[in-house]
N, C-alpha and C positions, 0 to 999 in steps of 0.2 A: 410466521415472520421469516423475511427474506435475509441473506447474509448481509445486504447494505445496511438493513434495520439492526442487526446484531451488532455491526461494527460500530454505528453510529451511537446505539445505546451503551455500548463499552466505552466510547470515547466520552459520555457523559460522566463516567464514573473516573474518568482520567485527565483532568483539566490541563495538565500540564502538556499531553501529547495533542489534545484539541487544540490548544492555543498555538502550538508548533506548526499544525496543519494550516493555519491562516497564513503562514509565510509562503504556502504553496499553492494558495487559492488559484483555481483555474488553470493549473498546469496537468498535463497528461502524464501519468506514470505507467507503461505497459510492463506487464509481468509475462515472459514467455518461458513456461516449464517445459523442458524437454522430456521429463519422466516425472509424473504422468504427463501427458500431452495436453496441457491447459493453457489457454492465453485469456487474459483479462486486463482491462484498463482500469486505474484508478484515478479519480478526478476529484481532488480535495475542494470542498466548497465550503465557505465559512469554517465552522467548526465540526465538520463531517466530511463524508465522501460519498460520491456517486460512483457506480461500478458500471462498465460498459463491457459487454461480450463481444462487441463487433470490432475488427482491426481498425485501431486508431492511427491512421497515417501521419498526423500532426503531433504525436507524441513527443514530449519534451526529454524523457529518457526512457531507455528499454533495459530492462533487467532479464537476463535470460541465465539459463542452467536449469538443473534438477531442484524440486521443491526442497530435498534434503540439502543439497549443498547451498541454497539460499537461507534456510533455517540455520545452518551450522555457521555460516557467515555472518548472519544477524547475531547469532549468539556470541559469537566471537568478539565482535564489534562492542556489543553491549557490556562485555566483562572487562573490557579495556577503557571504557568511559570514565571521564573524570566527572564526579559529582560537584 
C-alpha cells in the first residue's frame, strides 16, 4: 500500500476532513521541507488526494519549512480552533 492509499483510506474514517477537501478539489498544495529535504505536491480530488513527487510549477500555495515546524504550527492551530 502506498502513502496516497493510506491517506485516502484514513479519509474514509474521517468524513469531516474528506468533505472539507472537496472545497480544494483540483488545487495544488506544494510542501517543501528544508529538513529533512523533501518536496511533494498534494492535489485534493473528490474526497481523497493525489500525490506528485515532481515539482508542480502551477501550485496554488507552497508551504515551506522544516517538518517539525510544520507539525508544531499545525498542532498550535488545531489547539486554537473553535468547534
